Backbone as CSV, one residue per row, in Angstrom:
resi,resn,N_x,N_y,N_z,CA_x,CA_y,CA_z,C_x,C_y,C_z
1,MET,0.839,-1.190,0.000,0.000,0.000,0.000,0.879,1.247,0.000
2,SER,0.603,2.177,-0.903,1.441,3.368,-1.003,1.032,4.414,0.031
3,PHE,1.946,5.322,0.313,1.723,6.411,1.259,0.817,7.444,0.584
4,ARG,-0.256,7.844,1.273,-1.243,8.737,0.674,-1.313,10.048,1.460
5,ALA,-1.038,11.157,0.787,-1.080,12.473,1.411,-2.247,13.274,0.848
6,THR,-3.045,13.843,1.742,-4.118,14.749,1.344,-3.843,16.092,2.011
7,VAL,-3.809,17.148,1.212,-3.491,18.479,1.716,-4.711,19.384,1.549
8,LEU,-5.167,19.977,2.647,-6.277,20.921,2.611,-5.707,22.325,2.565
9,THR,-6.063,23.086,1.525,-5.404,24.359,1.270,-6.308,25.306,0.489
10,LEU,-6.024,26.579,0.567,-6.687,27.570,-0.287,-5.937,27.753,-1.593
11,TYR,-4.780,27.096,-1.714,-3.956,27.233,-2.910,-3.478,25.861,-3.397
12,PRO,-4.387,25.048,-3.916,-4.019,23.692,-4.352,-2.999,23.681,-5.482
13,GLU,-2.882,24.775,-6.209,-1.910,24.824,-7.306,-0.467,24.812,-6.809
14,MET,-0.259,24.990,-5.494,1.089,24.942,-4.936,1.622,23.511,-4.796
15,PHE,0.769,22.520,-5.067,1.162,21.120,-4.880,1.084,20.357,-6.196
16,PRO,1.995,19.394,-6.445,3.038,18.886,-5.547,4.272,19.773,-5.439
17,GLY,4.348,20.870,-6.214,5.511,21.748,-6.115,6.797,21.009,-6.424
18,HIS,7.815,21.244,-5.603,9.118,20.609,-5.849,9.086,19.097,-5.644
19,LEU,8.011,18.603,-5.007,7.903,17.161,-4.801,7.544,16.422,-6.090
20,GLY,7.289,17.162,-7.160,7.008,16.543,-8.442,8.247,16.275,-9.268
21,VAL,9.420,16.609,-8.730,10.665,16.399,-9.471,11.643,15.575,-8.631
22,SER,12.760,15.224,-9.215,13.835,14.487,-8.554,13.323,13.160,-7.990
23,LEU,13.899,12.705,-6.885,13.562,11.394,-6.343,12.088,11.296,-5.940
24,ALA,11.577,12.348,-5.290,10.174,12.325,-4.865,9.252,12.281,-6.070
25,GLY,9.601,13.022,-7.125,8.788,13.031,-8.328,8.766,11.686,-9.027
26,LYS,9.915,11.033,-9.078,9.984,9.699,-9.690,9.176,8.687,-8.880
27,ALA,9.255,8.809,-7.545,8.479,7.911,-6.687,6.985,8.169,-6.856
28,LEU,6.618,9.429,-7.086,5.219,9.784,-7.327,4.734,9.138,-8.622
29,GLU,5.568,9.189,-9.652,5.225,8.572,-10.938,5.099,7.054,-10.812
30,ARG,5.941,6.456,-9.961,5.905,5.002,-9.780,4.750,4.547,-8.893
31,GLY,4.068,5.500,-8.266,2.957,5.145,-7.397,3.359,4.755,-5.996
32,GLN,4.603,5.084,-5.598,5.040,4.763,-4.240,4.397,5.679,-3.209
33,TRP,3.912,6.815,-3.668,3.136,7.702,-2.810,2.219,8.512,-3.705
34,SER,1.211,9.129,-3.114,0.281,9.955,-3.881,-0.045,11.211,-3.094
35,ILE,-0.495,12.229,-3.805,-0.871,13.471,-3.141,-2.121,14.033,-3.790
36,GLU,-3.043,14.478,-2.947,-4.274,15.123,-3.398,-4.380,16.465,-2.683
37,ALA,-4.548,17.534,-3.448,-4.728,18.862,-2.876,-6.212,19.219,-2.930
38,VAL,-6.814,19.464,-1.779,-8.245,19.737,-1.669,-8.446,21.230,-1.407
39,GLN,-9.289,21.853,-2.202,-9.584,23.285,-2.061,-10.585,23.486,-0.916
40,ILE,-10.143,24.128,0.152,-11.006,24.366,1.318,-12.224,25.197,0.922
41,ARG,-12.039,26.133,0.006,-13.121,27.038,-0.389,-14.323,26.289,-0.992
42,ASP,-14.080,25.101,-1.522,-15.178,24.320,-2.099,-16.209,23.913,-1.063
43,PHE,-15.885,24.033,0.216,-16.784,23.586,1.273,-17.490,24.749,1.967
44,ALA,-17.330,25.958,1.402,-18.109,27.104,1.867,-19.494,27.017,1.240
45,GLU,-20.521,27.450,1.975,-21.886,27.259,1.502,-22.580,28.548,1.097
46,ASP,-21.893,29.696,1.239,-22.508,30.944,0.802,-22.078,31.261,-0.626
47,LYS,-22.763,32.177,-1.264,-22.489,32.463,-2.677,-21.115,33.081,-2.897
48,HIS,-20.553,33.682,-1.873,-19.216,34.288,-1.994,-18.093,33.309,-1.638
49,ARG,-18.454,32.099,-1.232,-17.497,31.054,-0.858,-16.554,31.562,0.239
50,THR,-17.142,32.117,1.287,-16.383,32.730,2.375,-15.738,31.657,3.248
51,VAL,-14.456,31.810,3.551,-13.744,30.830,4.372,-13.199,31.431,5.668
52,ASP,-13.306,32.740,5.841,-12.720,33.372,7.017,-13.667,34.413,7.590
53,ASP,-13.389,34.821,8.836,-14.186,35.851,9.497,-13.304,36.542,10.528
54,THR,-13.801,37.633,11.097,-13.013,38.411,12.045,-12.839,37.640,13.350
55,PRO,-11.734,37.862,14.052,-11.485,37.135,15.306,-12.402,37.583,16.439
56,ALA,-12.934,36.622,17.175,-13.744,36.943,18.351,-12.876,37.679,19.361
57,GLY,-13.430,38.747,19.935,-12.667,39.532,20.891,-11.877,40.655,20.249
58,GLY,-11.928,40.736,18.923,-11.217,41.809,18.220,-9.788,41.440,17.893
59,GLY,-9.137,42.295,17.163,-7.752,42.059,16.789,-7.572,42.096,15.290
60,ALA,-6.314,42.039,14.884,-5.983,42.137,13.470,-6.206,40.820,12.750
61,GLY,-6.369,40.890,11.440,-6.413,39.696,10.611,-7.753,38.983,10.634
62,MET,-7.766,37.815,10.029,-8.962,36.994,9.910,-8.650,35.570,10.375
63,VAL,-9.705,34.810,10.658,-9.562,33.447,11.167,-10.347,32.500,10.258
64,LEU,-9.762,31.344,9.945,-10.463,30.344,9.138,-11.690,29.843,9.901
65,LYS,-12.844,29.823,9.226,-14.106,29.440,9.847,-14.126,27.941,10.175
66,PRO,-14.580,27.589,11.367,-14.554,26.172,11.768,-15.507,25.294,10.976
67,ASP,-16.691,25.823,10.606,-17.653,24.991,9.895,-17.161,24.614,8.506
68,VAL,-16.561,25.574,7.800,-16.051,25.307,6.458,-14.896,24.310,6.520
69,LEU,-13.945,24.563,7.417,-12.773,23.699,7.519,-13.152,22.300,7.995
70,ALA,-14.115,22.223,8.914,-14.550,20.910,9.408,-15.147,20.075,8.285
71,ARG,-15.937,20.691,7.425,-16.509,19.955,6.297,-15.407,19.450,5.365
72,ALA,-14.395,20.275,5.148,-13.280,19.862,4.278,-12.526,18.685,4.892
73,ILE,-12.277,18.747,6.193,-11.557,17.666,6.874,-12.373,16.379,6.846
74,ASP,-13.672,16.483,7.125,-14.534,15.301,7.136,-14.573,14.656,5.752
75,HIS,-14.616,15.476,4.727,-14.615,14.955,3.352,-13.308,14.232,3.041
76,ALA,-12.192,14.821,3.471,-10.872,14.285,3.122,-10.509,13.043,3.912
77,SER,-11.105,12.874,5.082,-10.660,11.767,5.943,-11.804,10.925,6.476
78,ALA,-12.862,10.791,5.686,-13.972,9.918,6.093,-13.494,8.473,6.121
79,ASN,-13.835,7.755,7.199,-13.425,6.344,7.366,-11.917,6.194,7.163
80,ASP,-11.161,7.070,7.776,-9.725,7.181,7.513,-8.989,7.287,8.846
81,ASP,-7.938,6.482,9.027,-7.190,6.535,10.277,-5.853,7.261,10.126
82,ARG,-5.677,7.979,9.009,-4.434,8.732,8.842,-4.364,9.877,9.855
83,PRO,-3.160,10.200,10.374,-3.023,11.338,11.282,-3.465,12.630,10.600
84,ARG,-4.109,13.498,11.371,-4.534,14.803,10.869,-3.594,15.857,11.432
85,LEU,-2.856,16.500,10.589,-1.847,17.457,11.013,-2.240,18.879,10.616
86,LEU,-1.948,19.817,11.480,-2.127,21.240,11.180,-0.771,21.915,11.269
87,MET,-0.314,22.486,10.162,0.961,23.192,10.179,0.780,24.510,10.923
88,SER,1.520,24.661,12.015,1.308,25.798,12.906,2.596,26.148,13.640
89,PRO,2.948,27.450,13.751,4.167,27.830,14.477,4.098,27.532,15.971
90,ARG,2.910,27.266,16.480,2.794,26.937,17.913,2.763,25.431,18.149
91,GLY,2.937,24.646,17.096,2.904,23.192,17.232,4.194,22.631,17.796
92,ARG,4.186,21.325,18.029,5.410,20.647,18.461,6.394,20.633,17.296
93,PRO,7.668,20.852,17.572,8.667,20.850,16.489,8.720,19.502,15.780
94,LEU,8.781,19.548,14.462,8.915,18.328,13.678,10.309,17.751,13.888
95,THR,10.376,16.470,14.204,11.654,15.798,14.427,11.801,14.647,13.438
96,GLN,13.032,14.180,13.274,13.262,13.051,12.380,12.564,11.793,12.896
97,ALA,12.460,11.674,14.206,11.754,10.524,14.785,10.281,10.553,14.388
98,ARG,9.660,11.736,14.447,8.247,11.842,14.050,8.093,11.610,12.553
99,VAL,9.050,12.083,11.767,9.042,11.844,10.322,9.025,10.345,10.045
100,ARG,9.882,9.593,10.744,9.946,8.145,10.564,8.621,7.480,10.944
101,GLU,7.997,7.958,12.017,6.703,7.408,12.436,5.646,7.631,11.361
102,LEU,5.605,8.837,10.816,4.617,9.144,9.779,4.868,8.315,8.524
103,ALA,6.142,8.153,8.169,6.493,7.388,6.965,6.096,5.921,7.098
104,ALA,6.039,5.426,8.327,5.683,4.024,8.557,4.178,3.797,8.517
105,GLY,3.396,4.886,8.430,1.954,4.778,8.431,1.357,4.828,7.032
106,PRO,0.029,4.869,6.946,-0.656,4.852,5.651,-0.639,6.181,4.912
107,GLY,-0.299,7.250,5.617,-0.283,8.566,4.991,-0.650,9.643,5.993
108,VAL,-0.976,10.839,5.493,-1.319,11.967,6.362,-2.389,12.826,5.708
109,VAL,-3.153,13.510,6.547,-4.025,14.595,6.105,-3.426,15.867,6.688
110,VAL,-3.043,16.805,5.838,-2.350,18.004,6.292,-3.217,19.229,6.023
111,VAL,-3.488,19.995,7.081,-4.262,21.227,6.963,-3.300,22.408,6.912
112,CYS,-3.452,23.243,5.897,-2.612,24.433,5.746,-3.400,25.665,6.174
113,GLY,-2.986,26.260,7.287,-3.659,27.454,7.760,-3.299,28.681,6.940
114,ARG,-4.110,29.697,7.062,-3.867,31.008,6.444,-4.384,32.066,7.394
115,PHE,-4.125,33.306,7.063,-4.593,34.445,7.848,-3.987,34.376,9.259
116,GLU,-4.810,34.706,10.277,-4.296,34.714,11.651,-4.262,33.328,12.273
117,GLY,-4.991,32.399,11.677,-4.988,31.054,12.242,-6.295,30.332,12.008
118,VAL,-6.495,29.255,12.775,-7.646,28.370,12.640,-8.447,28.404,13.930
119,ASP,-9.767,28.415,13.808,-10.641,28.391,14.979,-10.288,27.179,15.853
120,GLN,-10.053,27.436,17.144,-9.613,26.388,18.056,-10.590,25.226,18.127
121,ARG,-11.864,25.497,17.905,-12.871,24.440,18.042,-12.704,23.340,16.992
122,VAL,-12.280,23.703,15.798,-12.069,22.668,14.793,-10.784,21.886,15.084
123,ILE,-9.808,22.553,15.689,-8.590,21.849,16.119,-8.949,20.792,17.166
124,ASP,-9.819,21.169,18.095,-10.194,20.253,19.174,-11.107,19.131,18.691
125,THR,-12.132,19.466,17.934,-13.129,18.465,17.547,-12.629,17.518,16.462
126,ARG,-11.673,17.954,15.667,-11.156,17.092,14.603,-9.785,16.519,14.941
127,ASN,-9.368,16.689,16.204,-8.114,16.091,16.705,-6.926,16.405,15.800
128,LEU,-6.722,17.674,15.532,-5.604,18.083,14.685,-4.324,18.153,15.517
129,GLU,-3.293,17.498,15.046,-1.973,17.541,15.681,-1.207,18.733,15.102
130,GLU,-0.939,19.721,15.931,-0.241,20.908,15.455,1.260,20.631,15.345
131,VAL,1.817,20.932,14.181,3.220,20.645,13.887,3.908,21.915,13.405
132,SER,5.083,22.173,13.947,5.877,23.340,13.557,7.169,22.898,12.884
133,ILE,7.602,23.652,11.878,8.897,23.354,11.250,9.970,24.346,11.694
134,GLY,9.647,25.231,12.643,10.667,26.162,13.127,10.060,27.378,13.788
135,ASP,10.906,28.118,14.486,10.450,29.293,15.229,10.469,30.534,14.343
136,TYR,9.610,30.533,13.336,9.464,31.695,12.453,8.087,31.610,11.812
137,ILE,7.651,32.707,11.191,6.311,32.795,10.644,6.364,32.787,9.117
138,LEU,5.500,31.974,8.516,5.364,31.920,7.066,4.048,32.576,6.665
139,SER,3.876,32.800,5.373,2.638,33.416,4.886,1.456,32.450,4.957
140,GLY,1.749,31.170,5.074,0.696,30.169,5.180,1.299,28.809,5.446
141,GLY,0.444,27.815,5.610,0.919,26.485,5.951,1.441,25.679,4.786
142,GLU,1.245,26.167,3.554,1.646,25.390,2.387,3.140,25.111,2.311
143,PRO,4.014,26.121,2.465,5.449,25.806,2.443,5.863,24.829,3.541
144,ALA,5.249,24.969,4.708,5.552,24.046,5.810,5.093,22.628,5.476
145,ALA,3.924,22.505,4.836,3.427,21.183,4.444,4.353,20.528,3.438
146,LEU,4.899,21.312,2.508,5.841,20.774,1.525,7.117,20.293,2.207
147,VAL,7.567,21.028,3.226,8.752,20.607,3.978,8.481,19.285,4.684
148,LEU,7.348,19.200,5.368,7.011,17.962,6.079,6.931,16.782,5.117
149,LEU,6.238,16.959,4.005,6.083,15.863,3.050,7.409,15.486,2.409
150,ASP,8.262,16.469,2.156,9.592,16.189,1.623,10.357,15.275,2.576
151,ALA,10.327,15.625,3.866,11.049,14.835,4.870,10.513,13.413,4.956
152,VAL,9.184,13.264,4.844,8.569,11.942,4.969,8.790,11.105,3.715
153,VAL,8.537,11.685,2.546,8.602,10.922,1.301,9.996,10.363,1.053
154,ARG,11.024,11.132,1.385,12.384,10.690,1.078,12.806,9.447,1.877
155,VAL,12.123,9.186,3.004,12.485,8.000,3.786,11.522,6.839,3.556
156,LEU,10.577,6.991,2.625,9.734,5.856,2.276,10.590,4.785,1.611
157,PRO,10.304,3.526,1.845,11.106,2.452,1.251,11.186,2.572,-0.274
158,GLY,12.408,2.513,-0.788,12.612,2.516,-2.222,12.700,3.868,-2.883
159,VAL,12.485,4.947,-2.128,12.524,6.279,-2.750,13.959,6.717,-3.011
160,MET,14.819,6.563,-2.005,16.227,6.906,-2.187,16.965,5.736,-2.811
161,GLY,17.871,6.032,-3.734,18.614,4.971,-4.408,19.420,4.132,-3.443
162,ASN,20.087,4.764,-2.491,20.889,4.075,-1.494,20.218,4.252,-0.139
163,GLU,19.654,3.174,0.405,18.912,3.276,1.656,19.773,3.793,2.803
164,LEU,21.100,3.540,2.731,21.981,4.026,3.790,22.063,5.543,3.802
165,SER,21.712,6.180,2.666,21.739,7.640,2.605,20.803,8.247,3.641
166,GLY,19.712,7.549,3.934,18.760,8.061,4.898,19.082,7.718,6.329
167,VAL,20.104,6.906,6.532,20.469,6.490,7.882,21.577,7.348,8.451
168,HIS,22.607,7.602,7.630,23.768,8.361,8.103,23.569,9.842,7.803
169,GLU,22.614,10.459,8.486,22.304,11.866,8.275,22.093,12.559,9.603
170,SER,22.045,13.897,9.552,21.767,14.655,10.764,20.454,14.196,11.386
171,PHE,20.440,14.108,12.724,19.272,13.818,13.545,18.903,12.340,13.604
172,GLU,19.378,11.512,12.659,18.989,10.109,12.690,19.499,9.422,13.949
173,ASP,20.698,9.814,14.437,21.222,9.225,15.663,21.350,10.269,16.774
174,GLY,20.586,11.358,16.645,20.599,12.393,17.675,21.710,13.412,17.536
175,LEU,22.508,13.304,16.469,23.624,14.224,16.247,23.497,14.898,14.891
176,LEU,24.181,16.030,14.741,24.315,16.619,13.417,25.277,15.773,12.601
177,GLU,25.166,15.856,11.289,25.993,15.022,10.434,27.420,15.547,10.369
178,HIS,28.371,14.636,10.177,29.791,14.994,10.054,30.042,15.724,8.728
179,PRO,31.174,16.423,8.583,31.505,17.104,7.324,31.763,16.096,6.192
180,HIS,31.525,16.549,4.969,31.750,15.710,3.787,32.848,16.301,2.908
181,TYR,33.555,15.427,2.198,34.615,15.844,1.265,34.569,14.952,0.030
182,THR,35.044,15.471,-1.095,35.201,14.672,-2.299,36.336,15.262,-3.136
183,ARG,36.686,14.619,-4.239,37.762,15.114,-5.097,37.422,16.482,-5.680
184,PRO,38.417,17.330,-5.906,39.864,17.037,-5.925,40.464,16.942,-4.525
185,GLN,41.613,16.306,-4.439,42.298,16.099,-3.173,42.640,17.420,-2.502
186,VAL,43.033,18.406,-3.309,43.380,19.739,-2.792,42.499,20.764,-3.481
187,PHE,41.805,21.586,-2.695,40.950,22.648,-3.225,41.334,23.960,-2.561
188,GLU,41.865,24.903,-3.384,42.296,26.221,-2.899,43.196,26.093,-1.677
189,GLY,44.105,25.143,-1.748,45.098,24.946,-0.691,44.625,24.112,0.478
190,LEU,43.373,23.668,0.454,42.827,22.860,1.549,42.734,21.406,1.116
191,GLU,43.289,20.513,1.941,43.302,19.093,1.612,42.172,18.342,2.310
192,ILE,41.784,17.237,1.703,40.863,16.316,2.369,41.578,15.760,3.599
193,PRO,40.913,15.693,4.766,41.562,15.105,5.944,42.148,13.735,5.624
194,ALA,43.388,13.529,6.040,44.128,12.316,5.675,43.419,11.040,6.086
195,VAL,42.711,11.063,7.219,42.061,9.850,7.703,41.041,9.333,6.697
196,LEU,40.401,10.234,5.925,39.346,9.827,5.003,39.890,9.120,3.772
197,THR,41.168,9.272,3.512,41.777,8.589,2.359,42.734,7.489,2.808
198,SER,42.689,7.159,4.107,43.621,6.162,4.658,43.202,4.733,4.353
199,GLY,41.924,4.514,4.071,41.431,3.155,3.866,41.144,2.414,5.160
200,ASN,41.379,3.070,6.300,41.131,2.466,7.615,39.692,2.790,8.021
201,HIS,38.782,1.858,7.808,37.363,2.133,8.023,37.029,2.368,9.494
202,GLY,37.744,1.699,10.380,37.523,1.927,11.798,37.895,3.342,12.194
203,ALA,39.038,3.819,11.703,39.492,5.174,12.004,38.559,6.210,11.383
204,ILE,38.069,5.915,10.191,37.141,6.835,9.516,35.846,6.962,10.315
205,ALA,35.333,5.842,10.792,34.098,5.859,11.583,34.276,6.672,12.858
206,LYS,35.418,6.498,13.537,35.691,7.253,14.764,35.809,8.744,14.477
207,TRP,36.481,9.095,13.356,36.633,10.504,12.990,35.273,11.133,12.720
208,ARG,34.441,10.419,11.997,33.120,10.961,11.664,32.268,11.163,12.906
209,GLU,32.322,10.203,13.829,31.542,10.363,15.057,32.065,11.532,15.889
210,ALA,33.390,11.655,15.974,33.978,12.754,16.742,33.601,14.105,16.136
211,GLU,33.642,14.192,14.799,33.273,15.441,14.131,31.791,15.748,14.312
212,ALA,30.959,14.721,14.264,29.525,14.915,14.463,29.252,15.452,15.868
213,ARG,29.955,14.893,16.854,29.760,15.358,18.227,30.299,16.780,18.406
214,ARG,31.433,17.088,17.742,31.986,18.441,17.832,31.015,19.470,17.252
215,LEU,30.485,19.201,16.071,29.544,20.133,15.434,28.256,20.275,16.240
216,THR,27.787,19.156,16.785,26.560,19.198,17.580,26.765,20.024,18.840
217,ALA,27.912,19.861,19.485,28.207,20.638,20.697,28.293,22.125,20.389
218,GLU,28.837,22.467,19.218,28.993,23.871,18.842,27.669,24.514,18.439
219,ARG,26.869,23.765,17.682,25.699,24.367,17.048,24.363,23.981,17.670
220,ARG,24.250,22.760,18.208,22.983,22.289,18.775,23.227,21.513,20.066
221,PRO,23.755,22.186,21.101,24.007,21.472,22.362,22.745,20.864,22.959
222,ASP,21.586,21.403,22.577,20.330,20.852,23.087,20.141,19.400,22.666
223,LEU,20.687,19.034,21.491,20.574,17.651,21.037,21.383,16.714,21.918
224,LEU,22.568,17.171,22.364,23.391,16.349,23.253,22.717,16.196,24.611
225,GLU,22.084,17.274,25.094,21.378,17.206,26.368,20.210,16.223,26.280
226,ARG,19.499,16.268,25.149,18.377,15.356,24.948,18.865,13.912,24.890
227,ASP,19.994,13.703,24.208,20.554,12.364,24.095,20.962,11.835,25.465
228,ALA,21.570,12.715,26.277,21.988,12.303,27.618,20.780,11.923,28.477
229,LYS,19.691,12.682,28.354,18.469,12.378,29.112,17.882,11.045,28.664
230,ASN,17.876,10.824,27.348,17.334,9.565,26.836,18.143,8.373,27.324
231,ARG,19.487,8.522,27.302,20.346,7.432,27.769,20.122,7.162,29.248
232,SER,19.946,8.255,30.032,19.712,8.110,31.470,18.388,7.393,31.728
233,SER,17.344,7.753,30.946,16.038,7.115,31.112,16.107,5.637,30.756
234,GLU,16.828,5.327,29.671,16.962,3.930,29.257,17.693,3.114,30.317
235,LYS,18.742,3.714,30.932,19.488,3.010,31.968,18.606,2.764,33.192
236,SER,17.786,3.763,33.545,16.902,3.606,34.700,15.904,2.487,34.468
237,ARG,15.339,2.440,33.240,14.385,1.369,32.928,15.063,0.006,32.971
238,ALA,16.289,-0.063,32.470,17.020,-1.330,32.477,17.311,-1.772,33.912
239,ASP,17.700,-0.809,34.771,17.971,-1.138,36.170,16.710,-1.634,36.880
240,GLN,15.560,-0.985,36.570,14.300,-1.397,37.193,13.915,-2.808,36.748
241,ASN,14.108,-3.091,35.475,13.796,-4.429,34.973,14.682,-5.483,35.626
242,LEU,15.958,-5.122,35.870,16.883,-6.049,36.498,16.483,-6.323,37.937
243,GLU,15.985,-5.267,38.621,15.547,-5.441,40.006,14.318,-6.342,40.076
244,ARG,13.407,-6.165,39.112,12.193,-6.987,39.110,12.469,-8.407,38.645
245,ASN,13.448,-8.552,37.762,13.767,-9.875,37.211,15.260,-10.158,37.364
246,PRO,15.696,-10.405,38.590,17.135,-10.644,38.803,17.595,-11.901,38.076
247,ALA,18.835,-11.873,37.678,19.413,-13.025,36.960,19.437,-14.246,37.883
248,GLN,19.037,-15.393,37.359,19.014,-16.622,38.138,20.407,-17.276,38.100
249,PRO,20.857,-17.824,39.220,22.154,-18.497,39.243,22.141,-19.718,38.325
250,VAL,23.250,-19.947,37.675,23.380,-21.080,36.759,23.603,-22.342,37.568
251,LYS,22.759,-23.361,37.326,22.903,-24.631,38.047,23.999,-25.458,37.376
252,LYS,24.866,-26.031,38.200,25.949,-26.877,37.693,25.581,-28.341,37.840
C-alpha cells in the first residue's frame, strides 16, 4: 500500500511543487506515494465562498471558519485513520523521529492554515496535531506542508537509491551530520583530511563520530542534552527491569 497524502489548502496549485521532481517526483510517478490537494473554499456554503471571518474579541487579521474547515476535513478523511496534522508555528517541532513514524503509516491529512490562524474548536473536535517546522512565521501552511512531506517521502522504502543515505544523516542518531569531502584532493590549498583517504574504516568511523559530536556541541548542544536524558532514562528502565527480574544463578 502506497503512502497517501491529502493536503487541505486555499492554494491547491502549490502542490506537488518541488515534490514533483527528482527522487520524490519519480516515486510519485511510480505510485510509491500519492498526493491530493483539496480546495477548502469548495466547502463554503454561501455564494461568496467565504472561508474566514473576524477574530472573536477583536484584533488584526482573519480566522479560518470552523464549519467550512470541518466539512473539508470530514470529506478528506472519512473512514480514515491517517493522522490529521495542522501546520502551525505553535505546534510541536517536527523531528526526524516523528518523520519516521509518519512514513511508517498509511499517509497523512495536512491542513494548511492562512490568515491569523484556525478556529480552536475545529482543532479540538477534529483532533488536529499541530506541527511546527521552526520558530518563524510563514505566509501560510503550504510551504511548511511541503517541507514535512519532503522529509517523509524521502524515507519511504525505495525512494532513495541508497537506503543508507537516509540512515547516516543529521538527527537520525541524535547528532548533526559529520563534514563531507570529495575530489579534488586539494581545493584552494585545503586538503581532504588524511584519515578519510587512509582506507582504515575503523578510524574513519571514529573521525566521523567525533566530528559529528563536535559540530553538535557547537551548534545544537540541546541535542546532546536530549541524548543524555534519553540514555539516562533507558538506563533507569534497564535497572528497574533487572531489580524486578534478577538473573538466576546457573545450576551446575
